[in-house]
GUZATI-839295 format. One record per residue (C-alpha): residue number from 1; residue in three letters; x, y, z. Coordinates in pm, whole numbers, plus 50000, padded with zeros to 5 digits. Layout:
BEGIN
> NUM, ALA, X, Y, Z;
...
//
This chain:
BEGIN
> 1, MET, 49979, 50001, 50012;
> 2, VAL, 50274, 50238, 50076;
> 3, GLY, 50391, 50494, 49772;
> 4, LYS, 50713, 50554, 49604;
> 5, ARG, 50799, 50820, 49893;
> 6, SER, 50702, 50717, 50244;
> 7, VAL, 50465, 50997, 50413;
> 8, ASN, 50437, 50947, 50748;
> 9, THR, 50110, 51121, 50917;
> 10, LEU, 50008, 51152, 51289;
> 11, VAL, 49672, 51170, 51390;
> 12, ILE, 49584, 51319, 51723;
> 13, GLY, 49266, 51204, 51875;
> 14, GLY, 49062, 50899, 51818;
> 15, GLY, 48709, 51008, 51760;
> 16, PHE, 48503, 50927, 51447;
> 17, GLY, 48680, 51231, 51283;
> 18, GLY, 49031, 51080, 51400;
> 19, ILE, 48956, 50745, 51316;
> 20, ALA, 48807, 50811, 50967;
> 21, ALA, 49089, 51033, 50876;
> 22, ALA, 49366, 50764, 50959;
> 23, LEU, 49172, 50516, 50748;
> 24, ARG, 49157, 50733, 50432;
> 25, CYS, 49543, 50852, 50501;
> 26, ARG, 49622, 50500, 50535;
> 27, ALA, 49398, 50427, 50219;
> 28, LEU, 49647, 50687, 50053;
> 29, GLY, 49959, 50477, 50135;
> 30, HIS, 50066, 50694, 50423;
> 31, ASN, 50203, 50540, 50723;
> 32, VAL, 49985, 50620, 50969;
> 33, THR, 50027, 50685, 51368;
> 34, LEU, 49711, 50775, 51571;
> 35, VAL, 49771, 50882, 51944;
> 36, GLU, 49478, 50871, 52201;
> 37, ARG, 49514, 51008, 52551;
> 38, LEU, 49244, 50767, 52671;
> 39, ASP, 49254, 50357, 52681;
> 40, LYS, 48988, 50351, 52402;
> 41, LEU, 48924, 50488, 52083;
> 42, GLY, 48616, 50661, 51987;
> 43, GLY, 48640, 50991, 52139;
> 44, ARG, 48307, 51111, 52318;
> 45, ALA, 48152, 50767, 52221;
> 46, GLN, 48292, 50584, 52512;
> 47, VAL, 48098, 50296, 52648;
> 48, LEU, 47988, 50299, 53042;
> 49, LYS, 47898, 49995, 53202;
> 50, ILE, 47739, 49965, 53572;
> 51, ASP, 47596, 49648, 53694;
> 52, GLY, 47505, 49447, 53391;
> 53, TYR, 47376, 49775, 53233;
> 54, LYS, 47521, 49915, 52936;
> 55, HIS, 47536, 50277, 52775;
> 56, ASP, 47668, 50451, 52492;
> 57, MET, 47794, 50754, 52627;
> 58, GLY, 47831, 50977, 52313;
> 59, PRO, 47634, 50979, 51991;
> 60, THR, 47331, 50737, 51963;
> 61, VAL, 47158, 50836, 51630;
> 62, ILE, 47354, 50736, 51304;
> 63, THR, 47250, 50901, 50969;
> 64, ALA, 47387, 50889, 50628;
> 65, PRO, 47533, 50540, 50695;
> 66, PHE, 47718, 50509, 50364;
> 67, LEU, 48012, 50754, 50523;
> 68, PHE, 48090, 50431, 50736;
> 69, GLN, 48044, 50195, 50470;
> 70, GLU, 48305, 50373, 50265;
> 71, LEU, 48542, 50347, 50539;
> 72, PHE, 48547, 49976, 50507;
> 73, GLN, 48531, 50021, 50134;
> 74, LEU, 48862, 50191, 50101;
> 75, PHE, 49011, 49857, 50156;
> 76, GLY, 48780, 49616, 49959;
> 77, GLU, 48591, 49531, 50282;
> 78, SER, 48219, 49567, 50350;
> 79, LEU, 48074, 49713, 50683;
> 80, HIS, 47787, 49440, 50681;
> 81, ASP, 48036, 49133, 50750;
> 82, TYR, 48100, 49292, 51102;
> 83, LEU, 47836, 49547, 51173;
> 84, THR, 47452, 49551, 51170;
> 85, PHE, 47278, 49887, 51146;
> 86, VAL, 46899, 49851, 51252;
> 87, PRO, 46658, 50091, 51090;
> 88, VAL, 46474, 50268, 51416;
> 89, SER, 46111, 50372, 51367;
> 90, PRO, 45971, 50637, 51476;
> 91, TRP, 46294, 50799, 51439;
> 92, TYR, 46201, 51024, 51731;
> 93, ARG, 45884, 51008, 51949;
> 94, PHE, 45809, 51388, 52078;
> 95, VAL, 45625, 51411, 52394;
> 96, PHE, 45497, 51779, 52457;
> 97, HIS, 45438, 51939, 52768;
> 98, ASN, 45046, 51873, 52743;
> 99, GLY, 45094, 51514, 52724;
> 100, LYS, 45051, 51540, 52317;
> 101, VAL, 45256, 51291, 52151;
> 102, PHE, 45407, 51322, 51774;
> 103, ASN, 45562, 51031, 51623;
> 104, TYR, 45798, 51159, 51348;
> 105, SER, 45936, 50873, 51070;
> 106, GLY, 46002, 50840, 50737;
> 107, ASP, 45676, 50663, 50670;
> 108, SER, 45506, 50896, 50454;
> 109, THR, 45139, 50737, 50524;
> 110, GLN, 45226, 50757, 50898;
> 111, MET, 45364, 51087, 50909;
> 112, ASP, 45046, 51219, 50731;
> 113, LYS, 44846, 51062, 50995;
> 114, GLU, 45073, 51187, 51281;
> 115, ILE, 45086, 51536, 51144;
> 116, ALA, 44684, 51560, 51134;
> 117, LYS, 44662, 51505, 51509;
> 118, PHE, 44767, 51873, 51505;
> 119, SER, 44701, 52058, 51196;
> 120, THR, 44550, 51864, 50865;
> 121, SER, 44706, 52192, 50684;
> 122, ASP, 45050, 52101, 50774;
> 123, ILE, 45043, 51772, 50613;
> 124, LYS, 45081, 51963, 50296;
> 125, ASN, 45284, 52242, 50428;
> 126, TYR, 45520, 51952, 50537;
> 127, LYS, 45590, 51807, 50219;
> 128, ARG, 45687, 52166, 50091;
> 129, LEU, 45930, 52177, 50374;
> 130, LEU, 46082, 51858, 50264;
> 131, GLN, 46112, 51992, 49913;
> 132, ALA, 46275, 52301, 50053;
> 133, SER, 46503, 52081, 50253;
> 134, LYS, 46594, 51908, 49984;
> 135, LYS, 46725, 52185, 49776;
> 136, ILE, 46930, 52305, 50065;
> 137, PHE, 47066, 51955, 50062;
> 138, ASP, 47168, 51948, 49729;
> 139, VAL, 47413, 52233, 49754;
> 140, GLY, 47487, 52238, 50137;
> 141, PHE, 47554, 51856, 50176;
> 142, SER, 47592, 51716, 49822;
> 143, GLU, 47811, 52012, 49676;
> 144, LEU, 47986, 52184, 49992;
> 145, ALA, 48015, 51920, 50262;
> 146, HIS, 48307, 51749, 50107;
> 147, VAL, 48517, 52036, 49980;
> 148, PRO, 48726, 52269, 50184;
> 149, PHE, 48671, 52673, 50244;
> 150, LEU, 48998, 52817, 50273;
> 151, THR, 49012, 53138, 50140;
> 152, VAL, 48737, 53426, 50153;
> 153, TRP, 48707, 53405, 49773;
> 154, SER, 48579, 53012, 49819;
> 155, MET, 48325, 53184, 50024;
> 156, MET, 48210, 53464, 49819;
> 157, ARG, 48177, 53235, 49527;
> 158, GLN, 47888, 53037, 49748;
> 159, ILE, 47700, 53396, 49825;
> 160, PRO, 47467, 53340, 49511;
> 161, HIS, 47354, 52991, 49665;
> 162, LEU, 47322, 53126, 50023;
> 163, ILE, 47089, 53429, 49908;
> 164, ARG, 46883, 53196, 49693;
> 165, LEU, 46852, 52912, 49964;
> 166, ARG, 46794, 53224, 50249;
> 167, ALA, 47065, 53091, 50462;
> 168, ASP, 47041, 53437, 50640;
> 169, ARG, 46723, 53281, 50779;
> 170, THR, 46728, 53056, 51130;
> 171, VAL, 46631, 52719, 51129;
> 172, SER, 46332, 52842, 51361;
> 173, GLN, 46230, 53097, 51050;
> 174, PHE, 46290, 52832, 50800;
> 175, VAL, 46031, 52589, 50980;
> 176, LYS, 45771, 52860, 51059;
> 177, HIS, 45767, 52970, 50681;
> 178, TYR, 45605, 52627, 50600;
> 179, ILE, 45460, 52499, 50935;
> 180, GLU, 45145, 52666, 51120;
> 181, ASN, 45110, 52461, 51439;
> 182, PRO, 45317, 52578, 51706;
> 183, LEU, 45419, 52236, 51829;
> 184, LEU, 45493, 52100, 51530;
> 185, GLN, 45733, 52408, 51433;
> 186, ARG, 45936, 52312, 51776;
> 187, ALA, 45941, 51949, 51648;
> 188, PHE, 46066, 52043, 51328;
> 189, SER, 46322, 52304, 51451;
> 190, ILE, 46477, 52042, 51683;
> 191, HIS, 46781, 51955, 51454;
> 192, PRO, 47015, 52217, 51536;
> 193, LEU, 47021, 52116, 51899;
> 194, LEU, 47137, 51756, 51780;
> 195, VAL, 47474, 51949, 51640;
> 196, GLY, 47531, 52222, 51926;
> 197, GLY, 47307, 52495, 51787;
> 198, ASN, 47024, 52692, 51903;
> 199, PRO, 46735, 52665, 51624;
> 200, TYR, 46641, 53054, 51694;
> 201, SER, 47015, 53133, 51571;
> 202, THR, 47161, 52839, 51373;
> 203, THR, 47156, 52929, 50991;
> 204, SER, 46877, 52751, 50825;
> 205, ILE, 47137, 52565, 50601;
> 206, TYR, 47121, 52322, 50890;
> 207, SER, 46741, 52244, 50768;
> 208, LEU, 46910, 51982, 50518;
> 209, ILE, 46910, 51747, 50796;
> 210, HIS, 46505, 51695, 50725;
> 211, TYR, 46581, 51550, 50375;
> 212, LEU, 46913, 51365, 50499;
> 213, GLU, 46717, 51184, 50729;
> 214, LYS, 46448, 51135, 50485;
> 215, LYS, 46699, 50998, 50206;
> 216, TRP, 46894, 50755, 50434;
> 217, GLY, 46681, 50727, 50758;
> 218, ILE, 46788, 50668, 51124;
> 219, PHE, 46978, 50371, 51229;
> 220, PHE, 47110, 50202, 51564;
> 221, CYS, 47418, 50002, 51545;
> 222, LYS, 47351, 49655, 51689;
> 223, GLY, 47570, 49630, 52010;
> 224, GLY, 47579, 50038, 52025;
> 225, THR, 47782, 50278, 51894;
> 226, GLY, 48088, 50152, 52133;
> 227, GLU, 48057, 49791, 51897;
> 228, LEU, 48092, 50055, 51561;
> 229, VAL, 48431, 50173, 51738;
> 230, GLU, 48557, 49862, 51799;
> 231, LYS, 48479, 49756, 51459;
> 232, LEU, 48658, 50038, 51297;
> 233, THR, 48931, 49974, 51560;
> 234, GLU, 48992, 49631, 51396;
> 235, LEU, 48971, 49754, 51070;
> 236, MET, 49260, 50013, 51164;
> 237, GLU, 49473, 49744, 51313;
> 238, ARG, 49427, 49498, 51009;
> 239, HIS, 49576, 49751, 50763;
> 240, GLY, 49875, 49885, 50962;
> 241, ILE, 49773, 50182, 51146;
> 242, ILE, 49962, 50213, 51454;
> 243, ILE, 49750, 50332, 51765;
> 244, LYS, 49887, 50471, 52058;
> 245, TYR, 49658, 50487, 52354;
> 246, ASN, 49714, 50644, 52685;
> 247, THR, 49908, 50886, 52490;
> 248, GLU, 49851, 51251, 52542;
> 249, VAL, 50041, 51521, 52335;
> 250, GLU, 50159, 51798, 52548;
> 251, LYS, 50326, 52040, 52286;
> 252, LEU, 50350, 52089, 51883;
> 253, SER, 50684, 52249, 51757;
> 254, VAL, 50678, 52471, 51484;
> 255, SER, 50950, 52545, 51212;
> 256, ASP, 50937, 52721, 50865;
> 257, ASN, 50557, 52743, 50862;
> 258, ARG, 50535, 52352, 50914;
> 259, VAL, 50440, 52158, 51262;
> 260, THR, 50764, 51959, 51278;
> 261, CYS, 50683, 51729, 51587;
> 262, ALA, 50486, 51656, 51861;
> 263, TYR, 50583, 51588, 52237;
> 264, THR, 50399, 51356, 52439;
> 265, LYS, 50319, 51413, 52821;
> 266, THR, 50608, 51155, 52898;
> 267, ASN, 50825, 51356, 52691;
> 268, GLU, 50839, 51119, 52361;
> 269, LYS, 50922, 51299, 52038;
> 270, ILE, 50675, 51227, 51740;
> 271, LYS, 50810, 51347, 51354;
> 272, PHE, 50596, 51311, 51080;
> 273, ASP, 50523, 51488, 50737;
> 274, ASN, 50156, 51558, 50817;
> 275, ILE, 49948, 51622, 51136;
> 276, ILE, 49568, 51587, 51167;
> 277, CYS, 49432, 51708, 51480;
> 278, ASN, 49052, 51534, 51629;
> 279, ALA, 49107, 51738, 51891;
> 280, ASP, 48907, 52066, 51950;
> 281, PRO, 49071, 52309, 51763;
> 282, PRO, 49045, 52603, 52056;
> 283, ILE, 49270, 52379, 52260;
> 284, VAL, 49490, 52262, 51991;
> 285, TYR, 49579, 52631, 51939;
> 286, LYS, 49562, 52798, 52321;
> 287, HIS, 49746, 52471, 52487;
> 288, LEU, 49937, 52302, 52213;
> 289, LEU, 50082, 52588, 51984;
> 290, LYS, 50001, 52871, 52230;
> 291, VAL, 49867, 53085, 51993;
> 292, ASN, 49571, 53298, 51978;
> 293, GLN, 49289, 53120, 51817;
> 294, GLU, 49195, 53412, 51600;
> 295, GLN, 49539, 53447, 51463;
> 296, SER, 49511, 53071, 51348;
> 297, MET, 49169, 53120, 51204;
> 298, GLY, 49355, 53443, 50986;
> 299, LEU, 49050, 53643, 51093;
> 300, LYS, 49181, 53854, 51357;
> 301, LYS, 49067, 54175, 51212;
> 302, TRP, 48678, 54039, 51178;
> 303, PHE, 48609, 53782, 51436;
> 304, PRO, 48794, 53817, 51771;
> 305, SER, 48797, 53512, 52002;
> 306, ARG, 48587, 53693, 52263;
> 307, LEU, 48302, 53663, 52010;
> 308, THR, 48331, 53338, 51955;
> 309, ASN, 48008, 53155, 52009;
> 310, TYR, 48033, 52801, 52166;
> 311, SER, 47800, 52528, 52166;
> 312, MET, 47572, 52447, 52504;
> 313, GLY, 47684, 52201, 52739;
> 314, LEU, 47569, 51894, 52823;
> 315, TYR, 47430, 51692, 53095;
> 316, VAL, 47381, 51365, 53057;
> 317, PHE, 47215, 51100, 53295;
> 318, PHE, 47275, 50724, 53264;
> 319, PHE, 47062, 50486, 53456;
> 320, GLY, 46880, 50149, 53468;
> 321, THR, 46565, 50009, 53550;
> 322, THR, 46461, 49699, 53740;
> 323, ILE, 46143, 49690, 53482;
> 324, LYS, 46076, 49735, 53113;
> 325, TYR, 45911, 50054, 52991;
> 326, GLU, 45777, 49872, 52681;
> 327, LYS, 45588, 50172, 52559;
> 328, VAL, 45887, 50421, 52552;
> 329, ALA, 46027, 50435, 52214;
> 330, HIS, 46412, 50436, 52129;
> 331, HIS, 46450, 50772, 52084;
> 332, THR, 46208, 51024, 52240;
> 333, ILE, 46255, 51383, 52309;
> 334, TRP, 46060, 51555, 52597;
> 335, LEU, 45999, 51911, 52571;
> 336, THR, 45906, 52145, 52842;
> 337, GLU, 45632, 52437, 52779;
> 338, ARG, 45880, 52694, 52763;
> 339, PHE, 46119, 52650, 52425;
> 340, GLU, 46232, 52959, 52275;
> 341, GLU, 46287, 53099, 52647;
> 342, LEU, 46444, 52785, 52799;
> 343, LEU, 46677, 52798, 52480;
> 344, SER, 46742, 53167, 52529;
> 345, ASP, 46857, 53076, 52902;
> 346, ILE, 47090, 52815, 52774;
> 347, PHE, 47240, 52966, 52528;
> 348, ASP, 47258, 53338, 52610;
> 349, ARG, 47176, 53387, 52935;
> 350, LYS, 47417, 53108, 53062;
> 351, THR, 47128, 53023, 53350;
> 352, LEU, 47039, 52691, 53479;
> 353, THR, 46679, 52710, 53533;
> 354, GLU, 46446, 52483, 53709;
> 355, ASP, 46268, 52331, 53350;
> 356, PHE, 46460, 52143, 53084;
> 357, SER, 46413, 51976, 52777;
> 358, LEU, 46547, 51605, 52749;
> 359, TYR, 46677, 51351, 52470;
> 360, ILE, 46602, 50985, 52614;
> 361, HIS, 46756, 50692, 52461;
> 362, ARG, 46615, 50373, 52541;
> 363, PRO, 46831, 50106, 52348;
> 364, THR, 46661, 49802, 52475;
> 365, ALA, 46382, 49901, 52271;
> 366, THR, 46587, 49791, 52018;
> 367, ASP, 46867, 49594, 52163;
> 368, THR, 46832, 49393, 52480;
> 369, SER, 47208, 49335, 52513;
> 370, PHE, 47210, 49671, 52693;
> 371, ALA, 47045, 49563, 53023;
> 372, PRO, 46951, 49258, 53210;
> 373, PRO, 46666, 49040, 53116;
> 374, ASN, 46357, 49208, 53214;
> 375, CYS, 46526, 49551, 53247;
> 376, ASP, 46592, 49872, 53044;
> 377, SER, 46878, 50098, 52989;
> 378, PHE, 46852, 50476, 52986;
> 379, TYR, 47058, 50769, 52846;
> 380, VAL, 46892, 51124, 52926;
> 381, LEU, 47070, 51434, 52772;
> 382, CYS, 46960, 51785, 52907;
> 383, PRO, 47115, 52077, 52723;
> 384, VAL, 47265, 52313, 52989;
> 385, PRO, 47499, 52640, 52974;
> 386, ASN, 47831, 52568, 52916;
> 387, LEU, 48140, 52655, 53163;
> 388, GLN, 48117, 53029, 53014;
> 389, ALA, 47831, 53024, 53330;
> 390, SER, 47922, 53008, 53686;
> 391, ILE, 47739, 52697, 53809;
> 392, ASP, 47870, 52472, 54071;
> 393, TRP, 47811, 52138, 53920;
> 394, ASP, 47892, 51959, 54269;
> 395, ILE, 47546, 52077, 54400;
> 396, GLU, 47380, 52134, 54062;
> 397, GLY, 47468, 51759, 53914;
> 398, LYS, 47258, 51612, 54219;
> 399, ARG, 46975, 51842, 54207;
> 400, LEU, 46909, 51831, 53837;
> 401, ARG, 46922, 51446, 53858;
> 402, ASP, 46628, 51470, 54103;
> 403, ARG, 46433, 51674, 53880;
> 404, ILE, 46497, 51479, 53604;
> 405, VAL, 46364, 51197, 53814;
> 406, ILE, 46066, 51364, 53917;
> 407, ALA, 45964, 51462, 53577;
> 408, LEU, 46009, 51157, 53408;
> 409, SER, 45821, 50950, 53673;
> 410, LYS, 45528, 51177, 53615;
> 411, THR, 45500, 51140, 53276;
> 412, ILE, 45672, 50852, 53063;
> 413, LEU, 45849, 50649, 53323;
> 414, PRO, 45565, 50622, 53592;
> 415, LYS, 45720, 50530, 53946;
> 416, LEU, 46062, 50563, 53802;
> 417, GLU, 46227, 50648, 54161;
> 418, ASP, 46098, 50282, 54243;
> 419, TYR, 46264, 50092, 53981;
> 420, ILE, 46608, 50342, 53933;
> 421, THR, 46935, 50172, 53968;
> 422, ALA, 47281, 50181, 53855;
> 423, GLU, 47297, 50569, 53811;
> 424, HIS, 47577, 50787, 53648;
> 425, TRP, 47587, 51136, 53534;
> 426, MET, 47853, 51361, 53349;
> 427, THR, 47823, 51750, 53368;
> 428, PRO, 48017, 52005, 53148;
> 429, ARG, 48296, 51991, 53388;
> 430, GLU, 48348, 51615, 53284;
> 431, PHE, 48335, 51693, 52910;
> 432, LYS, 48599, 51956, 52974;
> 433, GLU, 48837, 51702, 53187;
> 434, ASN, 48757, 51389, 52982;
> 435, TYR, 48760, 51557, 52619;
> 436, ARG, 48935, 51856, 52631;
> 437, CYS, 48640, 52065, 52492;
> 438, ALA, 48677, 52431, 52528;
> 439, TYR, 48409, 52553, 52784;
> 440, GLY, 48274, 52193, 52812;
> 441, ALA, 48103, 52289, 52490;
> 442, GLY, 47916, 51964, 52394;
> 443, PHE, 47988, 52029, 52032;
> 444, SER, 48276, 52283, 51992;
> 445, ILE, 48149, 52603, 51856;
> 446, SER, 47794, 52697, 51736;
> 447, PRO, 47690, 52631, 51375;
> 448, ASN, 47584, 52994, 51317;
> 449, LEU, 47612, 53170, 50996;
> 450, THR, 47929, 53364, 51108;
> 451, GLN, 48063, 53034, 51216;
> 452, SER, 47990, 52787, 50941;
> 453, ALA, 48206, 52743, 50608;
> 454, TRP, 48518, 52965, 50576;
> 455, PHE, 48411, 53138, 50917;
> 456, ARG, 48448, 52782, 51083;
> 457, TYR, 48793, 52661, 51171;
> 458, HIS, 48960, 52573, 50869;
> 459, ASN, 49055, 52169, 50756;
> 460, VAL, 49399, 52302, 50703;
> 461, ASP, 49574, 52596, 50886;
> 462, PRO, 49624, 52901, 50700;
> 463, LYS, 49958, 52931, 50776;
> 464, LEU, 50097, 52603, 50912;
> 465, GLU, 50084, 52420, 50563;
> 466, ASN, 50090, 52067, 50716;
> 467, LEU, 49828, 52116, 51027;
> 468, TYR, 49497, 51988, 50933;
> 469, PHE, 49158, 51966, 51134;
> 470, VAL, 48878, 51717, 51150;
> 471, GLY, 48603, 51679, 51369;
> 472, ALA, 48298, 51893, 51514;
> 473, GLY, 48511, 52224, 51562;
> 474, THR, 48613, 52233, 51172;
> 475, HIS, 48422, 52234, 50846;
> 476, PRO, 48169, 52112, 50783;
> 477, GLY, 48047, 52080, 51175;
> 478, ALA, 47923, 51862, 51430;
> 479, GLY, 47722, 51514, 51409;
> 480, LEU, 47856, 51218, 51276;
> 481, PRO, 47784, 51294, 50927;
> 482, GLY, 47982, 51641, 50979;
> 483, VAL, 48265, 51470, 51155;
> 484, LEU, 48308, 51173, 50900;
> 485, SER, 48292, 51423, 50596;
> 486, SER, 48542, 51664, 50743;
> 487, ALA, 48769, 51364, 50707;
> 488, LYS, 48688, 51330, 50345;
> 489, VAL, 48799, 51729, 50326;
> 490, ALA, 49114, 51627, 50497;
> 491, GLU, 49187, 51346, 50229;
> 492, TYR, 49086, 51576, 49955;
> 493, LEU, 49381, 51848, 50073;
> 494, LEU, 49605, 51545, 50106;
> 495, LYS, 49568, 51424, 49777;
> 496, THR, 49588, 51767, 49581;
> 497, LYS, 49884, 51848, 49806;
> 498, ALA, 50081, 51559, 49676;
//
């Protein structure tokens, strides 16, 4: 596989972006070494096991599954020989504050019935929304997600597209343009929260997710996301990628506009031709390169770092139950009465309020291996302010746990307090400490219009010609499709450079 000239590439960070980048570089013939500070790959996609209950700690929703299949195909293999992706239906069950339920799926007939429960006129409106989403998808994903934005002119060339697609609108404004019912407006605006954005400030380009889900569906990997990481790790090992666990890079040395070597905490010196960082870009620049992040982006005049908007923080509560809640869907989104106001509290005012909205993952609805017999496993994600807020999580972590249990016990998980067991929770503080996220932000910087494409961290540094970035903080953004696509962008840049 190695070409005429041996090219050595170092990948820092073994999240999905780093894994995909390592595999793509190896397929190009590079000698690839991946260093990971944890004892397993996956980044935030770690696995937690407590008393017979298993939990995926990171991504739980798989869309655009072909992006994973591509990684196996690079080496003449098939994903389906190693993994089973199970379609999930409904995609999401929305439970509103008034008890109304909306099952969101890819079944057109079923969707008509579900929408009719709220508004018959929105049946046609939803079809119009999907058509508009496809137009955005055809440009935003098909044409732009896999190409780099390295100069202001590359962004300027897209202005006609952005004007035509009304990228100046937010996702919420886009949805309200089509959907009349207030509750359905909330349901169809939820997608930015899955990639760290506020629907009321995230550019409507992210409305392409509607069509992306419709086109490919939503899947669950049998055995969980941890099983997916394990099989990708084995793929890397089969094809000669060197993986170094428990290895944290502490410093990057620079000479003549190139990063020349990396020093680990144990003072190991690693040399390379190219370096790809799957670490959060603000952390790389501030702590590994010791430079201001606005300098790195080449945007110092226009976008100083103090104006950078970070995604929300995440409070993730894992627990098991000693009974099965058979009526609970695989994915449930539980919405409080306040929606826009709550999001403003989280993103703008950085305030932890008494109310909340939740994403509830019940993998045992699809895969019973996640819990002991006749039991359930749950992962509850609650958007909260990031660490730019002054919140004492030693106190608030337990308080929030109690409020969530009470709320769920009164609604979709009756008598939860009697059956709950094997608990663990994570706050934004753990995201900062465990995953090195700036401010404990769950998805790096927010996907606003002024932090997308050229305005986002570039896939290759403007000055350091061999420093590349993949992952949530760089183009095209957070979420599994975005992260995997960022590795395709890095691959393209390396191929055109060779």
